[in-house]
N, C-alpha and C positions, 0 to 999 in steps of 0.2 A: 605426408612427407613429400616435399618437392623432389622431382626427378633430377638427379645430378650425375654427371659423368665427366671424366677427364676431357678437357678441351685442348689445352696446349701447355708446353713447357717453355720456360724462359731461360735463355743463356745470355747473361750480361757480358759486355765487353767494353773496353775503353774506346774502341774505334770500330765503326761498322765495316768499312772496307776491309780492314785487316781480319775481322771476324769472318767475313764471307770467304776470303782466301783461305783462312784456317780451316773452315768447315769443308770446303771443296777439296783441300789437300788431304784432310782426314778421312773423308767418306767417299769422294768421287762424285758428289751431288752438289750442284751450284745453286745456292738459294736465290730467290727472286726478291727484289726490293719491294717492301710493303708500303712505306710512306712515313710521314712525320706526325708525331703526336703534339699538336700545337698547344702551347701553354704548359707542357710537361717536360720540354727540353730533350726529347728523345726521338729516335727514328729506328726503323727495324727492317729486317729481311726475314723471309719465311721459307720453310721447306716442310713437306709432308712427312709425318712419322707413321703413316698407315691410316686406316679408316678412322675418321672422326677425331684424329689427333694430329697436331702439327707443332713444329718447333719455331719459336720466335727468337731471333738474334736481336738483342736490344742494346743500343749504344747511345752515347750523348750526341745530340744534334747541335753542332756549333753554329748553325745558321739561326738558332733561336737565342733569345736573351738568356744570360746566366741567371742563377737564383733558384733552380729546381733542385731540391734535395736528392731526387732520384738520379738526375743527371750527374750530380756531384759524386754520388756513391758509385755509379758506373765508371766515371772517369778515374776513380781511385783504384779500380781493379788492375792487376798486373797482367792478366790474361783472361780469355773467355772461360766462364764457369757457370753452372746452374745457379740461378738466383731466385727462382720461384716456379710455382706450377698453379694452373688455373682449372677450375671445374665449372662447367656450365650448369645453370639452374633454370627450370621452367617457371619458377615462382621466387624471384629474388626477395620480395617483401617477406614471404613466409620463411625463407632461409634466414633472413636477418632476425626475425622473431625467434626462431629456434636457437639462435646463437646469443640472444640478448640475455643479460643477467650473469654472464660468465666473467672470467677474469680479464678478457680481452674485449675492447670496444671495437665495433665494426661500423664502417662509414660507407654509405653509398656515394659513388663518385661518377659523374657523367664523363664520358670519354669520347673523343673523336679522332679521326686520322684522315689526313689529306693524301689520297693515293697518287701514284706517279702520273695518272691521267688527269689530275686536278679534281676528281670527285671526292667529296667529303662523306665519310661514313661515321655513324655514331652508335654507341652502345652504353651500357651501364655496368660498373663494377661494384662489388662489395669487398672493401679492403680492410684488413685488420690493422689496428693501431699498434703494430709491433714490428718496427723496422729491423732489418738485418736478421730475418728469420726465414730462410729459404724453405724449411720443411713445412711451414704453416701456409696452406693454400689460400688463394683468394677465389672469388666467385664472379662469373660473368653472366649477364643477360644480354644477348645480341639484339634484343628488341626487333626492330624491323630491318636490321642490317643482316644480309647474308654473311655467315661466317666464311673465312677464307677456305676455298676448296680447290681451286685450280692452281695447285702448287707443285713444284718439282718433286718427283717421286723417286723411290729407290731405297729410302731408309725406313726402318720399322722399329718402333719402340717395343722392346721386350719386357722391360721392368723399370719401375721407379722405386728406389729404396730411400725413404726418408729416415733421417737420424735426428735424435733430440736428447738432451741431457735428462729430460723427464718424460720418457715415452708414454707413460700411462696418462698423463695430462693431455698430451697431444692426441692420443688415441680416443679419449673421451670427446674431444672436440670433433674428431672425424665422425664419431657416432652421431653427434648432434647435426652434422651436415648430411647425414644419410650415407656415409661412406664406409666401406669395409676395407680398411687399409691398415696394414701392419706398420709398426714403427720400431726401429732398432735404436738401442741406447748408444749414444756417442757423446764426445766431449762438447760438441756444439751443434746447433741446428744446421742441417745440410741435406742435400739431395745427391744421390748417385744414380746415374742413368745407364742402362744397358741397352744398346742400340745395334741392330743388325744393319749393315751398310754394304754397298757393292764392294767395299774393300775389307770386309770382315766385321766381326763384332768389336765394338768399342765400349769402353767405360769412361764416363765423364762425371766428375764429382765436384761438389762445391769447394772441397779442399784442394783439389788438384785436377787440372785438365791436361789431356795428352798433347804433346807438341805436334 
C-alpha cells in the first residue's frame, strides 16, 4: 500500500487579494503569494497549518485566458470556503491502480506553477472525475519538486470533518487510498475545518465561512 498522508487543504475564493485580507483578518497570519497555475486559470497564496500540512487559498487568475472550468467555479463563489483536500502519495501509479474499477474515474494530471521569482515548479496530481465534491480528496506526487515549506506560521490544523450524503461509499474509497478517515452524513459533500490561530480557534466549512 502506498504511503499517503494529508498534504494540504484548499480554500477557494472569487478573488485572491480579498481572500488574503479575509484570512489575515480572521487569523492574524498573512499568507504568502504562491504563483500562477498556467493553463488552469488560477493562482494561489499559501500559509502553514502545522507540520507537513499547509493551506492553499485558490482563486481565478484574470491574467490568464478564460475557459477553465475550475476558474469559473471559483469565480462563482460568494465568499472563501473549503473546496478540497489533498493527500500526498509516494507511489501515485499504485494509488491509481488501487482506485481503478470503482464508481469514480481517476485521471493523472501534470501540473506546474510559476513562482513569484519566475521559477517554474512541476508535479503530478491524481484527480477524481467528480466535480463539486469537496469531501472527495485528490492525490499529489511532488516528484522532484520540493513541497512548500517556508510558509507563514501561527495556524495549526486541529481537525478535518468531511461530510457526504452516502458516508459509507466515501469511507470505502478512503480505505482504498490507505486512509483511516471518518465521514459524517450530511445533505451534500463538504468539509469543515477546525483551526487554531493566533486569534483563537475558528471553524470554516464548505457551507459557510466566517466573516
